[in-house]
N, C-alpha and C positions, 0 to 999 in steps of 0.2 A: 468513575472509570466509564460506564456508559456513554458519557457526555464525548470521552475521549475515544471511544470507538467508532461513534458515529459517522464520522468520515470515510473509515474502512468499511463498515457495511454499505454506506453509498456507492464505493468504490466498487464492491464486489456485486450489487446489484447493477449497476452500469456494464460492468464485465460481463454479466448474466445475461443482461437483455440483448448486447452485441453479440450474445452466441460464443466467446471467447474465453471461454472458463477454459478448457482445455488446453488452450496456446499457453495460456496465462500460467496457471500450476506448473506447464513444464517449465517456461521463464524462471519461475522463480525457483523453482527446484535447483536450476541451473545457478541462479543466485546466492543457493543458501549459504556458501561458504565462503561468500565477501557480504553477507548480510550489514555487518559493522562500517564496510567501507562503503558499500550503497546505501548506507543510511548518511553516510559523512559526505558524498555527493550531493544527494538530495537536499540536505541541508543548506550545502554551500551553494544552492539555486533559491534559497528562501528569501535574500533578498530583493528577488527579482518577483516577487509574485506578492509580497504586501499588498494588501488591500484586495486581492484578487479573489475569486471561487476556488481558486487553487490553495489559498494559503490554507485552510484545513487539512488538506490531504497532506502539503508538505511539511508540515509541523509536524503531524503525525507520523509520516514516514521517514521522519529524521531521526525517530528512534530505531534503533536495530531490532527490539522487540516485535515492531510492528511489523517488521517482513515474516516474523513465523506467525502473527496473529493474521496476517493476512492469509497465507497458504493456509492455517485454520478452516478459515471462515470459507475461502472456496471450496476447499474439500469437506467442508461440511453441508454443502448443497445438494451431494447424490442422492 
């Protein structure tokens, strides 16, 4: 499972480095009711990022549970 979480951990680190943790948490909370739809939209873009550095993020965020995990990781940075 740790291997699957790595893209999320890297994403959280990038958000933190950019100083956007607050806005990211707000945006993720707004999307909470539509996590399934959001994951499907991300999955739709997957063929366009195959072989790029974005692929691990898209693969992971294509799962509805990843959005809750991303919220948890961002909130844990307090």
